[in-house]
C-alpha positions as CSV (number, residue, x, y, z in Angstrom):
1,M,-20.0,-160.9,-21.9
2,I,-19.9,-158.2,-24.5
3,N,-21.9,-155.1,-23.8
4,D,-24.3,-155.0,-26.8
5,Y,-26.6,-152.4,-25.2
6,L,-28.5,-150.3,-27.6
7,P,-29.5,-146.8,-26.3
8,R,-33.2,-146.4,-25.9
9,I,-35.6,-143.4,-25.9
10,A,-36.5,-144.2,-22.3
11,D,-32.9,-143.9,-21.0
12,R,-33.1,-140.2,-20.3
13,V,-36.5,-140.4,-18.7
14,L,-35.5,-143.4,-16.6
15,G,-32.4,-141.7,-15.3
16,E,-34.4,-138.7,-14.2
17,L,-37.0,-140.8,-12.5
18,I,-34.4,-142.8,-10.6
19,K,-32.7,-139.6,-9.4
20,S,-36.0,-138.1,-8.2
21,S,-37.7,-141.2,-6.6
22,G,-35.0,-143.8,-6.0
23,A,-37.1,-146.7,-7.2
24,V,-38.8,-147.3,-10.5
25,L,-41.1,-150.1,-11.7
26,I,-40.5,-150.9,-15.4
27,E,-43.4,-152.8,-17.2
28,G,-43.6,-153.9,-20.8
29,P,-43.7,-156.9,-23.1
30,K,-41.2,-159.7,-23.0
31,W,-37.8,-159.1,-24.7
32,C,-38.1,-155.4,-25.2
33,G,-35.0,-154.4,-23.1
34,K,-36.5,-153.6,-19.7
35,T,-33.8,-155.4,-17.7
36,S,-31.0,-154.2,-19.9
37,T,-32.2,-150.6,-19.6
38,A,-32.6,-150.8,-15.9
39,K,-29.1,-152.3,-15.4
40,Q,-27.5,-149.4,-17.4
41,K,-29.1,-146.7,-15.2
42,S,-29.3,-148.2,-11.8
43,K,-27.0,-149.2,-8.9
44,S,-29.1,-152.4,-8.2
45,V,-31.9,-154.4,-9.8
46,L,-34.5,-156.5,-8.1
47,L,-35.7,-159.4,-10.3
48,M,-39.2,-160.4,-9.3
49,Q,-38.8,-163.9,-10.8
50,D,-36.1,-164.7,-8.2
51,P,-37.8,-166.5,-5.4
52,I,-35.4,-165.2,-2.7
53,S,-36.1,-161.6,-3.8
54,V,-39.8,-162.1,-3.7
55,M,-39.6,-163.5,-0.1
56,I,-37.7,-160.4,1.0
57,I,-40.5,-158.1,-0.2
């Protein structure tokens, strides 16, 4: 898979929030880059549409 990530305005803010709180909820419309942005800045990602992940919570 080619990394076609386009830097976003939220990258810097997201990086600061992750450092200060450890967990961040990202909300927004479909296909706007939420998951791609999270994967660039985080060590792990919890996808809520994954039934196993939802059962753990």
